N, CA, C, O and CB atoms as a CASP TS submission, in Angstrom:
PFRMAT TS
TARGET T0000
AUTHOR 0000-0000-0000
METHOD Language model
MODEL 1
PARENT N/A
ATOM      1  N   MET     1      -8.937  11.943  26.444  1.00  0.00           N
ATOM      2  CA  MET     1      -8.389  10.709  25.916  1.00  0.00           C
ATOM      3  C   MET     1      -9.517   9.773  25.501  1.00  0.00           C
ATOM      4  O   MET     1     -10.576   9.725  26.126  1.00  0.00           O
ATOM      5  CB  MET     1      -7.477  10.034  26.950  1.00  0.00           C
ATOM      6  N   ALA     2      -9.262   9.046  24.452  1.00  0.00           N
ATOM      7  CA  ALA     2     -10.247   8.069  23.971  1.00  0.00           C
ATOM      8  C   ALA     2      -9.627   6.678  23.965  1.00  0.00           C
ATOM      9  O   ALA     2      -8.452   6.500  23.644  1.00  0.00           O
ATOM     10  CB  ALA     2     -10.756   8.445  22.550  1.00  0.00           C
ATOM     11  N   LEU     3     -10.435   5.713  24.323  1.00  0.00           N
ATOM     12  CA  LEU     3      -9.987   4.325  24.318  1.00  0.00           C
ATOM     13  C   LEU     3     -10.274   3.722  22.952  1.00  0.00           C
ATOM     14  O   LEU     3     -11.410   3.758  22.479  1.00  0.00           O
ATOM     15  CB  LEU     3     -10.681   3.506  25.443  1.00  0.00           C
ATOM     16  N   LYS     4      -9.263   3.177  22.329  1.00  0.00           N
ATOM     17  CA  LYS     4      -9.425   2.470  21.057  1.00  0.00           C
ATOM     18  C   LYS     4      -9.219   0.985  21.321  1.00  0.00           C
ATOM     19  O   LYS     4      -8.381   0.599  22.136  1.00  0.00           O
ATOM     20  CB  LYS     4      -8.418   2.998  19.968  1.00  0.00           C
ATOM     21  N   THR     5      -9.986   0.163  20.628  1.00  0.00           N
ATOM     22  CA  THR     5      -9.888  -1.273  20.847  1.00  0.00           C
ATOM     23  C   THR     5      -9.798  -2.028  19.523  1.00  0.00           C
ATOM     24  O   THR     5     -10.329  -1.591  18.502  1.00  0.00           O
ATOM     25  CB  THR     5     -11.085  -1.767  21.654  1.00  0.00           C
ATOM     26  N   LYS     6      -9.124  -3.153  19.563  1.00  0.00           N
ATOM     27  CA  LYS     6      -9.011  -4.032  18.400  1.00  0.00           C
ATOM     28  C   LYS     6      -9.771  -5.337  18.647  1.00  0.00           C
ATOM     29  O   LYS     6      -9.448  -6.374  18.068  1.00  0.00           O
ATOM     30  CB  LYS     6      -7.525  -4.324  18.083  1.00  0.00           C
ATOM     31  N   ILE     7     -10.788  -5.271  19.515  1.00  0.00           N
ATOM     32  CA  ILE     7     -11.545  -6.480  19.844  1.00  0.00           C
ATOM     33  C   ILE     7     -12.149  -7.096  18.586  1.00  0.00           C
ATOM     34  O   ILE     7     -12.020  -8.299  18.360  1.00  0.00           O
ATOM     35  CB  ILE     7     -12.652  -6.163  20.866  1.00  0.00           C
ATOM     36  N   ARG     8     -12.803  -6.282  17.771  1.00  0.00           N
ATOM     37  CA  ARG     8     -13.465  -6.797  16.563  1.00  0.00           C
ATOM     38  C   ARG     8     -12.454  -7.498  15.663  1.00  0.00           C
ATOM     39  O   ARG     8     -12.723  -8.584  15.150  1.00  0.00           O
ATOM     40  CB  ARG     8     -14.164  -5.650  15.789  1.00  0.00           C
ATOM     41  N   GLU     9     -11.292  -6.877  15.471  1.00  0.00           N
ATOM     42  CA  GLU     9     -10.235  -7.436  14.612  1.00  0.00           C
ATOM     43  C   GLU     9      -9.762  -8.801  15.127  1.00  0.00           C
ATOM     44  O   GLU     9      -9.673  -9.758  14.358  1.00  0.00           O
ATOM     45  CB  GLU     9      -9.038  -6.461  14.533  1.00  0.00           C
ATOM     46  N   TYR    10      -9.463  -8.887  16.419  1.00  0.00           N
ATOM     47  CA  TYR    10      -8.971 -10.147  16.977  1.00  0.00           C
ATOM     48  C   TYR    10     -10.082 -11.194  17.094  1.00  0.00           C
ATOM     49  O   TYR    10      -9.829 -12.394  16.987  1.00  0.00           O
ATOM     50  CB  TYR    10      -8.344  -9.902  18.347  1.00  0.00           C
ATOM     51  N   ARG    11     -11.299 -10.734  17.312  1.00  0.00           N
ATOM     52  CA  ARG    11     -12.424 -11.655  17.359  1.00  0.00           C
ATOM     53  C   ARG    11     -12.610 -12.309  15.987  1.00  0.00           C
ATOM     54  O   ARG    11     -12.882 -13.506  15.900  1.00  0.00           O
ATOM     55  CB  ARG    11     -13.718 -10.920  17.800  1.00  0.00           C
ATOM     56  N   ALA    12     -12.464 -11.530  14.927  1.00  0.00           N
ATOM     57  CA  ALA    12     -12.574 -12.055  13.564  1.00  0.00           C
ATOM     58  C   ALA    12     -11.448 -13.055  13.272  1.00  0.00           C
ATOM     59  O   ALA    12     -11.682 -14.089  12.647  1.00  0.00           O
ATOM     60  CB  ALA    12     -12.540 -10.899  12.539  1.00  0.00           C
ATOM     61  N   LYS    13     -10.231 -12.747  13.723  1.00  0.00           N
ATOM     62  CA  LYS    13      -9.098 -13.656  13.509  1.00  0.00           C
ATOM     63  C   LYS    13      -9.342 -15.023  14.141  1.00  0.00           C
ATOM     64  O   LYS    13      -8.915 -16.048  13.610  1.00  0.00           O
ATOM     65  CB  LYS    13      -7.819 -13.046  14.077  1.00  0.00           C
ATOM     66  N   HIS    14     -10.037 -15.025  15.287  1.00  0.00           N
ATOM     67  CA  HIS    14     -10.307 -16.268  16.004  1.00  0.00           C
ATOM     68  C   HIS    14     -11.675 -16.858  15.660  1.00  0.00           C
ATOM     69  O   HIS    14     -12.076 -17.890  16.199  1.00  0.00           O
ATOM     70  CB  HIS    14     -10.217 -16.030  17.496  1.00  0.00           C
ATOM     71  N   ASN    15     -12.386 -16.177  14.746  1.00  0.00           N
ATOM     72  CA  ASN    15     -13.716 -16.629  14.318  1.00  0.00           C
ATOM     73  C   ASN    15     -14.642 -16.830  15.516  1.00  0.00           C
ATOM     74  O   ASN    15     -15.304 -17.860  15.642  1.00  0.00           O
ATOM     75  CB  ASN    15     -13.605 -17.938  13.516  1.00  0.00           C
ATOM     76  N   ILE    16     -14.675 -15.825  16.392  1.00  0.00           N
ATOM     77  CA  ILE    16     -15.507 -15.840  17.597  1.00  0.00           C
ATOM     78  C   ILE    16     -16.589 -14.769  17.451  1.00  0.00           C
ATOM     79  O   ILE    16     -16.293 -13.628  17.099  1.00  0.00           O
ATOM     80  CB  ILE    16     -14.644 -15.595  18.890  1.00  0.00           C
ATOM     81  N   THR    17     -17.825 -15.135  17.718  1.00  0.00           N
ATOM     82  CA  THR    17     -18.909 -14.154  17.656  1.00  0.00           C
ATOM     83  C   THR    17     -18.906 -13.286  18.916  1.00  0.00           C
ATOM     84  O   THR    17     -18.272 -13.622  19.917  1.00  0.00           O
ATOM     85  CB  THR    17     -20.279 -14.862  17.489  1.00  0.00           C
ATOM     86  N   GLN    18     -19.619 -12.179  18.845  1.00  0.00           N
ATOM     87  CA  GLN    18     -19.766 -11.332  20.028  1.00  0.00           C
ATOM     88  C   GLN    18     -20.395 -12.136  21.157  1.00  0.00           C
ATOM     89  O   GLN    18     -19.981 -12.018  22.310  1.00  0.00           O
ATOM     90  CB  GLN    18     -20.620 -10.079  19.711  1.00  0.00           C
ATOM     91  N   GLU    19     -21.383 -12.944  20.833  1.00  0.00           N
ATOM     92  CA  GLU    19     -22.077 -13.757  21.832  1.00  0.00           C
ATOM     93  C   GLU    19     -21.121 -14.738  22.503  1.00  0.00           C
ATOM     94  O   GLU    19     -21.154 -14.900  23.723  1.00  0.00           O
ATOM     95  CB  GLU    19     -23.242 -14.517  21.188  1.00  0.00           C
ATOM     96  N   GLU    20     -20.272 -15.392  21.715  1.00  0.00           N
ATOM     97  CA  GLU    20     -19.312 -16.352  22.258  1.00  0.00           C
ATOM     98  C   GLU    20     -18.294 -15.667  23.164  1.00  0.00           C
ATOM     99  O   GLU    20     -17.964 -16.181  24.233  1.00  0.00           O
ATOM    100  CB  GLU    20     -18.592 -17.083  21.123  1.00  0.00           C
ATOM    101  N   LEU    21     -17.798 -14.510  22.737  1.00  0.00           N
ATOM    102  CA  LEU    21     -16.838 -13.772  23.558  1.00  0.00           C
ATOM    103  C   LEU    21     -17.500 -13.310  24.851  1.00  0.00           C
ATOM    104  O   LEU    21     -16.924 -13.436  25.932  1.00  0.00           O
ATOM    105  CB  LEU    21     -16.271 -12.562  22.782  1.00  0.00           C
ATOM    106  N   ALA    22     -18.701 -12.780  24.733  1.00  0.00           N
ATOM    107  CA  ALA    22     -19.432 -12.313  25.914  1.00  0.00           C
ATOM    108  C   ALA    22     -19.625 -13.448  26.915  1.00  0.00           C
ATOM    109  O   ALA    22     -19.419 -13.262  28.114  1.00  0.00           O
ATOM    110  CB  ALA    22     -20.797 -11.728  25.508  1.00  0.00           C
ATOM    111  N   SER    23     -20.014 -14.609  26.430  1.00  0.00           N
ATOM    112  CA  SER    23     -20.220 -15.768  27.296  1.00  0.00           C
ATOM    113  C   SER    23     -18.918 -16.186  27.972  1.00  0.00           C
ATOM    114  O   SER    23     -18.910 -16.544  29.149  1.00  0.00           O
ATOM    115  CB  SER    23     -20.796 -16.938  26.492  1.00  0.00           C
ATOM    116  N   ALA    24     -17.825 -16.138  27.227  1.00  0.00           N
ATOM    117  CA  ALA    24     -16.520 -16.559  27.754  1.00  0.00           C
ATOM    118  C   ALA    24     -16.026 -15.651  28.881  1.00  0.00           C
ATOM    119  O   ALA    24     -15.315 -16.105  29.777  1.00  0.00           O
ATOM    120  CB  ALA    24     -15.491 -16.583  26.632  1.00  0.00           C
ATOM    121  N   VAL    25     -16.402 -14.365  28.838  1.00  0.00           N
ATOM    122  CA  VAL    25     -15.910 -13.421  29.852  1.00  0.00           C
ATOM    123  C   VAL    25     -16.997 -12.989  30.840  1.00  0.00           C
ATOM    124  O   VAL    25     -16.737 -12.181  31.731  1.00  0.00           O
ATOM    125  CB  VAL    25     -15.332 -12.193  29.172  1.00  0.00           C
ATOM    126  N   GLY    26     -18.210 -13.524  30.686  1.00  0.00           N
ATOM    127  CA  GLY    26     -19.262 -13.271  31.661  1.00  0.00           C
ATOM    128  C   GLY    26     -19.966 -11.938  31.566  1.00  0.00           C
ATOM    129  O   GLY    26     -20.357 -11.363  32.582  1.00  0.00           O
ATOM    130  N   VAL    27     -20.133 -11.430  30.326  1.00  0.00           N
ATOM    131  CA  VAL    27     -20.891 -10.188  30.131  1.00  0.00           C
ATOM    132  C   VAL    27     -21.960 -10.432  29.068  1.00  0.00           C
ATOM    133  O   VAL    27     -22.005 -11.504  28.465  1.00  0.00           O
ATOM    134  CB  VAL    27     -19.946  -9.003  29.714  1.00  0.00           C
ATOM    135  N   ARG    28     -22.814  -9.444  28.839  1.00  0.00           N
ATOM    136  CA  ARG    28     -23.830  -9.554  27.783  1.00  0.00           C
ATOM    137  C   ARG    28     -23.209  -9.241  26.433  1.00  0.00           C
ATOM    138  O   ARG    28     -22.189  -8.556  26.352  1.00  0.00           O
ATOM    139  CB  ARG    28     -25.023  -8.603  28.059  1.00  0.00           C
ATOM    140  N   ARG    29     -23.829  -9.746  25.372  1.00  0.00           N
ATOM    141  CA  ARG    29     -23.336  -9.480  24.021  1.00  0.00           C
ATOM    142  C   ARG    29     -23.302  -7.978  23.735  1.00  0.00           C
ATOM    143  O   ARG    29     -22.399  -7.490  23.056  1.00  0.00           O
ATOM    144  CB  ARG    29     -24.213 -10.196  22.981  1.00  0.00           C
ATOM    145  N   GLU    30     -24.282  -7.256  24.252  1.00  0.00           N
ATOM    146  CA  GLU    30     -24.336  -5.807  24.041  1.00  0.00           C
ATOM    147  C   GLU    30     -23.090  -5.111  24.578  1.00  0.00           C
ATOM    148  O   GLU    30     -22.631  -4.122  24.006  1.00  0.00           O
ATOM    149  CB  GLU    30     -25.580  -5.223  24.703  1.00  0.00           C
ATOM    150  N   THR    31     -22.547  -5.626  25.674  1.00  0.00           N
ATOM    151  CA  THR    31     -21.335  -5.040  26.252  1.00  0.00           C
ATOM    152  C   THR    31     -20.180  -5.147  25.272  1.00  0.00           C
ATOM    153  O   THR    31     -19.419  -4.193  25.104  1.00  0.00           O
ATOM    154  CB  THR    31     -20.972  -5.730  27.580  1.00  0.00           C
ATOM    155  N   ILE    32     -20.039  -6.301  24.621  1.00  0.00           N
ATOM    156  CA  ILE    32     -18.976  -6.472  23.622  1.00  0.00           C
ATOM    157  C   ILE    32     -19.198  -5.516  22.461  1.00  0.00           C
ATOM    158  O   ILE    32     -18.248  -4.909  21.967  1.00  0.00           O
ATOM    159  CB  ILE    32     -18.923  -7.934  23.112  1.00  0.00           C
ATOM    160  N   GLY    33     -20.439  -5.376  22.022  1.00  0.00           N
ATOM    161  CA  GLY    33     -20.760  -4.430  20.952  1.00  0.00           C
ATOM    162  C   GLY    33     -20.400  -3.006  21.335  1.00  0.00           C
ATOM    163  O   GLY    33     -19.827  -2.273  20.530  1.00  0.00           O
ATOM    164  N   HIS    34     -20.730  -2.607  22.556  1.00  0.00           N
ATOM    165  CA  HIS    34     -20.396  -1.251  23.019  1.00  0.00           C
ATOM    166  C   HIS    34     -18.876  -1.059  23.097  1.00  0.00           C
ATOM    167  O   HIS    34     -18.363   0.005  22.751  1.00  0.00           O
ATOM    168  CB  HIS    34     -21.039  -0.979  24.403  1.00  0.00           C
ATOM    169  N   LEU    35     -18.176  -2.074  23.545  1.00  0.00           N
ATOM    170  CA  LEU    35     -16.707  -1.993  23.590  1.00  0.00           C
ATOM    171  C   LEU    35     -16.135  -1.799  22.191  1.00  0.00           C
ATOM    172  O   LEU    35     -15.276  -0.945  21.975  1.00  0.00           O
ATOM    173  CB  LEU    35     -16.111  -3.264  24.234  1.00  0.00           C
ATOM    174  N   GLU    36     -16.615  -2.594  21.249  1.00  0.00           N
ATOM    175  CA  GLU    36     -16.111  -2.517  19.879  1.00  0.00           C
ATOM    176  C   GLU    36     -16.401  -1.169  19.235  1.00  0.00           C
ATOM    177  O   GLU    36     -15.642  -0.706  18.384  1.00  0.00           O
ATOM    178  CB  GLU    36     -16.715  -3.623  19.040  1.00  0.00           C
ATOM    179  N   ASN    37     -17.505  -0.536  19.644  1.00  0.00           N
ATOM    180  CA  ASN    37     -17.889   0.756  19.076  1.00  0.00           C
ATOM    181  C   ASN    37     -17.370   1.947  19.878  1.00  0.00           C
ATOM    182  O   ASN    37     -17.708   3.093  19.581  1.00  0.00           O
ATOM    183  CB  ASN    37     -19.385   0.840  18.976  1.00  0.00           C
ATOM    184  N   GLY    38     -16.546   1.675  20.898  1.00  0.00           N
ATOM    185  CA  GLY    38     -15.956   2.755  21.681  1.00  0.00           C
ATOM    186  C   GLY    38     -16.932   3.462  22.595  1.00  0.00           C
ATOM    187  O   GLY    38     -16.681   4.599  22.996  1.00  0.00           O
ATOM    188  N   LYS    39     -18.037   2.825  22.935  1.00  0.00           N
ATOM    189  CA  LYS    39     -19.055   3.454  23.778  1.00  0.00           C
ATOM    190  C   LYS    39     -18.979   2.992  25.235  1.00  0.00           C
ATOM    191  O   LYS    39     -19.815   3.377  26.052  1.00  0.00           O
ATOM    192  CB  LYS    39     -20.436   3.159  23.223  1.00  0.00           C
ATOM    193  N   TYR    40     -17.982   2.172  25.561  1.00  0.00           N
ATOM    194  CA  TYR    40     -17.885   1.626  26.910  1.00  0.00           C
ATOM    195  C   TYR    40     -16.425   1.371  27.239  1.00  0.00           C
ATOM    196  O   TYR    40     -15.689   0.803  26.433  1.00  0.00           O
ATOM    197  CB  TYR    40     -18.715   0.324  27.049  1.00  0.00           C
ATOM    198  N   ASN    41     -16.011   1.793  28.426  1.00  0.00           N
ATOM    199  CA  ASN    41     -14.660   1.501  28.898  1.00  0.00           C
ATOM    200  C   ASN    41     -14.729   0.317  29.851  1.00  0.00           C
ATOM    201  O   ASN    41     -15.448   0.359  30.850  1.00  0.00           O
ATOM    202  CB  ASN    41     -14.018   2.745  29.594  1.00  0.00           C
ATOM    203  N   PRO    42     -13.984  -0.735  29.543  1.00  0.00           N
ATOM    204  CA  PRO    42     -14.068  -1.935  30.380  1.00  0.00           C
ATOM    205  C   PRO    42     -13.324  -1.765  31.700  1.00  0.00           C
ATOM    206  O   PRO    42     -12.431  -0.927  31.825  1.00  0.00           O
ATOM    207  CB  PRO    42     -13.511  -3.136  29.630  1.00  0.00           C
ATOM    208  N   SER    43     -13.707  -2.571  32.673  1.00  0.00           N
ATOM    209  CA  SER    43     -12.918  -2.641  33.899  1.00  0.00           C
ATOM    210  C   SER    43     -11.584  -3.285  33.547  1.00  0.00           C
ATOM    211  O   SER    43     -11.447  -3.912  32.496  1.00  0.00           O
ATOM    212  CB  SER    43     -13.667  -3.448  35.028  1.00  0.00           C
ATOM    213  N   LEU    44     -10.625  -3.132  34.411  1.00  0.00           N
ATOM    214  CA  LEU    44      -9.321  -3.734  34.187  1.00  0.00           C
ATOM    215  C   LEU    44      -9.448  -5.254  34.075  1.00  0.00           C
ATOM    216  O   LEU    44      -8.833  -5.873  33.207  1.00  0.00           O
ATOM    217  CB  LEU    44      -8.354  -3.355  35.319  1.00  0.00           C
ATOM    218  N   LYS    45     -10.246  -5.846  34.958  1.00  0.00           N
ATOM    219  CA  LYS    45     -10.435  -7.300  34.928  1.00  0.00           C
ATOM    220  C   LYS    45     -11.057  -7.742  33.608  1.00  0.00           C
ATOM    221  O   LYS    45     -10.594  -8.708  33.003  1.00  0.00           O
ATOM    222  CB  LYS    45     -11.317  -7.753  36.103  1.00  0.00           C
ATOM    223  N   LEU    46     -12.097  -7.049  33.154  1.00  0.00           N
ATOM    224  CA  LEU    46     -12.746  -7.414  31.895  1.00  0.00           C
ATOM    225  C   LEU    46     -11.769  -7.280  30.731  1.00  0.00           C
ATOM    226  O   LEU    46     -11.739  -8.135  29.847  1.00  0.00           O
ATOM    227  CB  LEU    46     -13.989  -6.536  31.652  1.00  0.00           C
ATOM    228  N   GLY    47     -10.977  -6.224  30.725  1.00  0.00           N
ATOM    229  CA  GLY    47      -9.978  -6.048  29.670  1.00  0.00           C
ATOM    230  C   GLY    47      -9.001  -7.205  29.615  1.00  0.00           C
ATOM    231  O   GLY    47      -8.692  -7.714  28.537  1.00  0.00           O
ATOM    232  N   PHE    48      -8.515  -7.622  30.773  1.00  0.00           N
ATOM    233  CA  PHE    48      -7.580  -8.752  30.824  1.00  0.00           C
ATOM    234  C   PHE    48      -8.266 -10.060  30.449  1.00  0.00           C
ATOM    235  O   PHE    48      -7.670 -10.904  29.779  1.00  0.00           O
ATOM    236  CB  PHE    48      -6.965  -8.871  32.221  1.00  0.00           C
ATOM    237  N   ASP    49      -9.514 -10.233  30.875  1.00  0.00           N
ATOM    238  CA  ASP    49     -10.253 -11.448  30.527  1.00  0.00           C
ATOM    239  C   ASP    49     -10.444 -11.555  29.012  1.00  0.00           C
ATOM    240  O   ASP    49     -10.250 -12.627  28.439  1.00  0.00           O
ATOM    241  CB  ASP    49     -11.620 -11.465  31.238  1.00  0.00           C
ATOM    242  N   ILE    50     -10.818 -10.466  28.373  1.00  0.00           N
ATOM    243  CA  ILE    50     -11.005 -10.467  26.915  1.00  0.00           C
ATOM    244  C   ILE    50      -9.677 -10.760  26.217  1.00  0.00           C
ATOM    245  O   ILE    50      -9.625 -11.552  25.276  1.00  0.00           O
ATOM    246  CB  ILE    50     -11.580  -9.105  26.430  1.00  0.00           C
ATOM    247  N   ALA    51      -8.611 -10.121  26.682  1.00  0.00           N
ATOM    248  CA  ALA    51      -7.292 -10.344  26.086  1.00  0.00           C
ATOM    249  C   ALA    51      -6.883 -11.811  26.205  1.00  0.00           C
ATOM    250  O   ALA    51      -6.295 -12.373  25.281  1.00  0.00           O
ATOM    251  CB  ALA    51      -6.240  -9.444  26.758  1.00  0.00           C
ATOM    252  N   LYS    52      -7.192 -12.424  27.336  1.00  0.00           N
ATOM    253  CA  LYS    52      -6.834 -13.830  27.538  1.00  0.00           C
ATOM    254  C   LYS    52      -7.589 -14.722  26.561  1.00  0.00           C
ATOM    255  O   LYS    52      -7.000 -15.612  25.948  1.00  0.00           O
ATOM    256  CB  LYS    52      -7.127 -14.261  28.987  1.00  0.00           C
ATOM    257  N   VAL    53      -8.886 -14.489  26.414  1.00  0.00           N
ATOM    258  CA  VAL    53      -9.689 -15.292  25.490  1.00  0.00           C
ATOM    259  C   VAL    53      -9.184 -15.116  24.055  1.00  0.00           C
ATOM    260  O   VAL    53      -9.117 -16.082  23.295  1.00  0.00           O
ATOM    261  CB  VAL    53     -11.183 -14.899  25.587  1.00  0.00           C
ATOM    262  N   LEU    54      -8.830 -13.882  23.689  1.00  0.00           N
ATOM    263  CA  LEU    54      -8.382 -13.601  22.321  1.00  0.00           C
ATOM    264  C   LEU    54      -6.888 -13.872  22.122  1.00  0.00           C
ATOM    265  O   LEU    54      -6.358 -13.691  21.026  1.00  0.00           O
ATOM    266  CB  LEU    54      -8.687 -12.156  21.968  1.00  0.00           C
ATOM    267  N   GLN    55      -6.220 -14.305  23.183  1.00  0.00           N
ATOM    268  CA  GLN    55      -4.801 -14.690  23.136  1.00  0.00           C
ATOM    269  C   GLN    55      -3.915 -13.560  22.595  1.00  0.00           C
ATOM    270  O   GLN    55      -3.120 -13.748  21.674  1.00  0.00           O
ATOM    271  CB  GLN    55      -4.627 -15.942  22.269  1.00  0.00           C
ATOM    272  N   VAL    56      -4.085 -12.383  23.205  1.00  0.00           N
ATOM    273  CA  VAL    56      -3.325 -11.206  22.796  1.00  0.00           C
ATOM    274  C   VAL    56      -2.995 -10.391  24.050  1.00  0.00           C
ATOM    275  O   VAL    56      -3.806 -10.341  24.974  1.00  0.00           O
ATOM    276  CB  VAL    56      -4.126 -10.344  21.750  1.00  0.00           C
ATOM    277  N   PRO    57      -1.829  -9.758  24.098  1.00  0.00           N
ATOM    278  CA  PRO    57      -1.529  -8.898  25.258  1.00  0.00           C
ATOM    279  C   PRO    57      -2.559  -7.771  25.365  1.00  0.00           C
ATOM    280  O   PRO    57      -2.976  -7.205  24.355  1.00  0.00           O
ATOM    281  CB  PRO    57      -0.095  -8.305  25.146  1.00  0.00           C
ATOM    282  N   VAL    58      -2.958  -7.454  26.580  1.00  0.00           N
ATOM    283  CA  VAL    58      -3.994  -6.435  26.789  1.00  0.00           C
ATOM    284  C   VAL    58      -3.578  -5.094  26.183  1.00  0.00           C
ATOM    285  O   VAL    58      -4.428  -4.354  25.687  1.00  0.00           O
ATOM    286  CB  VAL    58      -4.283  -6.267  28.293  1.00  0.00           C
ATOM    287  N   GLU    59      -2.296  -4.775  26.215  1.00  0.00           N
ATOM    288  CA  GLU    59      -1.850  -3.490  25.661  1.00  0.00           C
ATOM    289  C   GLU    59      -1.905  -3.474  24.134  1.00  0.00           C
ATOM    290  O   GLU    59      -1.866  -2.401  23.533  1.00  0.00           O
ATOM    291  CB  GLU    59      -0.429  -3.183  26.126  1.00  0.00           C
ATOM    292  N   GLU    60      -1.993  -4.629  23.506  1.00  0.00           N
ATOM    293  CA  GLU    60      -2.193  -4.707  22.054  1.00  0.00           C
ATOM    294  C   GLU    60      -3.676  -4.537  21.712  1.00  0.00           C
ATOM    295  O   GLU    60      -4.023  -4.022  20.649  1.00  0.00           O
ATOM    296  CB  GLU    60      -1.665  -6.058  21.501  1.00  0.00           C
ATOM    297  N   LEU    61      -4.530  -4.970  22.615  1.00  0.00           N
ATOM    298  CA  LEU    61      -5.974  -4.938  22.394  1.00  0.00           C
ATOM    299  C   LEU    61      -6.573  -3.560  22.651  1.00  0.00           C
ATOM    300  O   LEU    61      -7.503  -3.147  21.959  1.00  0.00           O
ATOM    301  CB  LEU    61      -6.652  -5.958  23.278  1.00  0.00           C
ATOM    302  N   PHE    62      -6.046  -2.850  23.639  1.00  0.00           N
ATOM    303  CA  PHE    62      -6.565  -1.537  24.022  1.00  0.00           C
ATOM    304  C   PHE    62      -5.471  -0.481  23.976  1.00  0.00           C
ATOM    305  O   PHE    62      -4.364  -0.712  24.461  1.00  0.00           O
ATOM    306  CB  PHE    62      -7.179  -1.591  25.420  1.00  0.00           C
ATOM    307  N   THR    63      -5.775   0.678  23.394  1.00  0.00           N
ATOM    308  CA  THR    63      -4.829   1.798  23.390  1.00  0.00           C
ATOM    309  C   THR    63      -5.604   3.081  23.651  1.00  0.00           C
ATOM    310  O   THR    63      -6.791   3.173  23.336  1.00  0.00           O
ATOM    311  CB  THR    63      -4.047   1.884  22.033  1.00  0.00           C
ATOM    312  N   PHE    64      -4.936   4.060  24.224  1.00  0.00           N
ATOM    313  CA  PHE    64      -5.527   5.372  24.434  1.00  0.00           C
ATOM    314  C   PHE    64      -4.976   6.344  23.409  1.00  0.00           C
ATOM    315  O   PHE    64      -3.783   6.336  23.106  1.00  0.00           O
ATOM    316  CB  PHE    64      -5.256   5.877  25.863  1.00  0.00           C
ATOM    317  N   THR    65      -5.857   7.186  22.874  1.00  0.00           N
ATOM    318  CA  THR    65      -5.436   8.218  21.934  1.00  0.00           C
ATOM    319  C   THR    65      -5.831   9.585  22.495  1.00  0.00           C
ATOM    320  O   THR    65      -6.700   9.678  23.362  1.00  0.00           O
ATOM    321  CB  THR    65      -6.070   7.986  20.524  1.00  0.00           C
ATOM    322  N   ASP    66      -5.203  10.622  22.007  1.00  0.00           N
ATOM    323  CA  ASP    66      -5.472  11.986  22.472  1.00  0.00           C
ATOM    324  C   ASP    66      -6.563  12.653  21.653  1.00  0.00           C
ATOM    325  O   ASP    66      -6.366  13.756  21.143  1.00  0.00           O
ATOM    326  CB  ASP    66      -4.204  12.825  22.417  1.00  0.00           C
ATOM    327  N   ASP    67      -7.700  12.006  21.520  1.00  0.00           N
ATOM    328  CA  ASP    67      -8.806  12.587  20.749  1.00  0.00           C
ATOM    329  C   ASP    67      -9.533  13.646  21.536  1.00  0.00           C
ATOM    330  O   ASP    67     -10.491  14.237  21.038  1.00  0.00           O
ATOM    331  CB  ASP    67      -9.784  11.511  20.324  1.00  0.00           C
TER
END
């Protein structure tokens, strides 16, 4: 299974930089970049924190595919 994320899409809608999102949820900017590129699976807490900042349900932000 692969984790797909719409972080980049929702971040653009809210005009938030990776740095701003990272600061808001307490991680490094690189972590947001890795999440957006599918190279990192977030903890449940981090996933919910990002969803809260981006004002979107967590299940809309993250999906699993059968890759």
